[in-house]
N, C-alpha and C positions, 0 to 999 in steps of 0.2 A: 427193602423198603429202602431207599436210597438214601444217603449221608443228608440231601435237605429236608427230606420227610419227617427224618429225626430229629432236625431243628428247629423245624417249625415247630412242637408243641412245647418245646421249654422256653423259644420265644416267645409262646401266646402265654404262657404262665407267670415267665420275667413282668410282660407289660402288664398284667391283671396285677400282681405286687405293685407293682409301679408306681399304677393306677391309685390302687388304694391309698399306698402311702400319703400318695399327693392331696389327694381325699379329704385323709385325717391332718395335713401339714394347713389345707386349707380353712377347714370347721375348726380347727384351735387358732388364729388368722381372726376370722369374724367373732371368736367367742374374745378373744382379747379387746378388741377391736371395740367390743357392745361395752366390755368392762370397765374400759377406760373414759369411756364415753359417759356412761353412768355415775362414776366416782365424779366428773368433771360438773353433772349437772348439780352432784350430793353438794360440791362445793361450792359452787355461785350461790346456794338456795337462799335465798332474801328472807328465810323465816330460820334462820339459824339462831341458837341459846341469841347471841351479843347483835342480832342486829346488820353482823358487818358479813361484802360477799366477799371472800380468796378471788383476789386477781391476779391468781401466781404466776410468774414467768415459768419457762422451760430450762430455764438456767441452772446449770451441773451445782454451781458454785453458793446457791439456796437450797439449804436441805434441809425439807422435811418440817415447815414451818405449821403451827397447831392451827383450827380450821378456820377460831376466831382468837380477837386477840378481846380479852377484858383489861381495861387498862386500871393499875390499879392508882388510888388516890393517896397514894403514901406522899411525908411530907418530904423533901428531899432542900439539898442546898445549891443555886448556883456557881458559876465562877468567882460572880463578886461577894457570895456571899451569902447571898439576900436567901432565907426562907421559903421555896413554894409550895402548894400542892403540885405535884406529878402533871395526873388529868387536870384537874379543873382549871387551872395558873397555865398550863402547855399545851396542852392538848384539843381541849373542848374546846369545837366551835371553831377550830381551825386545820387548814390544809398542812401536814407536818409533815416532813423526813427526818428517821432517826435512825441511828448504828449506833452502835457499842465500840468503847475505846478503851483503852488504858496507858497512859504516859510515860511508865516506862517500856511501852512493846518496840522494839526495833524492825519492826518488818509490815504486818498489815498494818497495823493502825495509822504509822506516818502515812503511809498511799488514802488511807479512808479520812484525814484530811486532807491531803491535797485532793482531791474527789469532793468533797464539802466545799472547800476555795474554791474550785471551779467552776460549782455549784453557784457557791453567792454570786462570783461572778458573772454568771450567767444571771441570775435572776436581777441583780440591780436595785434599779427598785424596788421591787417586787419583795424582797428580803426585809421578812417582820411586820410586812404586811398582809400578804398573801398568802404567802410561804414561809415558814418559819423551820430551823433544822435544829436539831438536837443531836447531841450527844452524850452517850449515858455511859459511866466509866463504871466495868465492870472487875474495879481494882481499889476500891471507896476508902480501904485502909491505908495505901498508900495516897490515892488522889485526894488532895486535899481541893480545896475550891482556888488557893494562890499558887497550886501546880496544874491545874484544869486552866486557870488566864495564863499561865506562863506556854502551856501545850497550845489553848490556841492563838494565841500570840504570834506562835512560828506559822501559823497561816492564815492571819489576819483575818481574824474571826468578827466580825462587825454585830452589831446589836440585831437580832433578831434570829443568830446563831447561841444557841444556849448551850452551856454548858455542863452535865450534874453530876453530882456528887450525892452522899451522904451517909447513917447508917448500913451496916452490911446487910441488915434484915431486908428493910424498905429496898435496895437495891437489887438483893438476889430476886425478890418480889417483883421488882420491873424487869427484869432479865428476862427471869421464866416467863412473866408473861408473854411477850415478844415473843421468845424463840422456846421453850419447852419445857429448858434445860437449867442448871444451876451456872450462875457462872465459869468459864475456866478456861484459865488465862495458856492455859496449854490448848487446847482446842476450842478455837477462834477464831469464827471464818468471815469473811469481808460477808455481808448482809448491811441492809439496810432498807426499811420499810416505812413505804410512803402513805400517808392516813388522810383522807378526804372524813372529819370526824361527821360534822351534820350528816353526808350523806351515808356512812357508815359503809366506808370503802376501804380498803389499802392491797398494797400491794409490796410483796417479797421479793427483791432482788435483787440481783449480785452492786455489792457495795461501790464497787471501782468506777462506776460507770462512764463512760465520757460527756458532753457537755448535749451533743445531738440526742442521748437515749435518756436521758435525764430530764430532759425538754419533753420528748414523748410520753412519757410516765407520767410529768406533769399535767399536763394537756391532757392526756387521758382521763386525770383521777378528775380534771375542772370539770371537763366536755361533758359527762356521763352522769343520765339524771336518771333519780329512782320512779 
């Protein structure tokens, strides 16, 4: 038998093994794609318990939100010391953008404040009328209404941008409802939540978005019909 004839069976076996491996990889890819589509369909199910459809982004900074938000109607204080009910007075019937901050933060939170400052400039007269901004402190022990007001003034907060504090248990309930976790200053991500409460829609996104991104997200939540 020639060397060429000896090599042919070996090459044939190698080709067969390669074909089998490629087939397995293709099957795995199809299965993964099918699973991702199924998960996406479940997340957008309008029959979810809270009746809210998750329209999440693929942003790596927006980490694992709960699939629905059951917004608590706990009593809170705004930056002017007014007593409010979080859901009833600030969320119900409105399109809102919510972020989580604390006034002694020197990294993410100032950037979040600047992002909201750009957003309120983008909104112009729509701020407080068509769209409302809400910043919830994750450090209610330190962040009194006075501290929140001073912090908001650093970014030119106008009427329509409400900064929220309150009792520790109430703030924990709010933060957990949005993020799925208790407040943690050592593990604080720059996320924001856009909610069209009348339509039961919400988007969880990167909280340091530029004006174009904010405009697109707000337009999306405003235009979608149920």
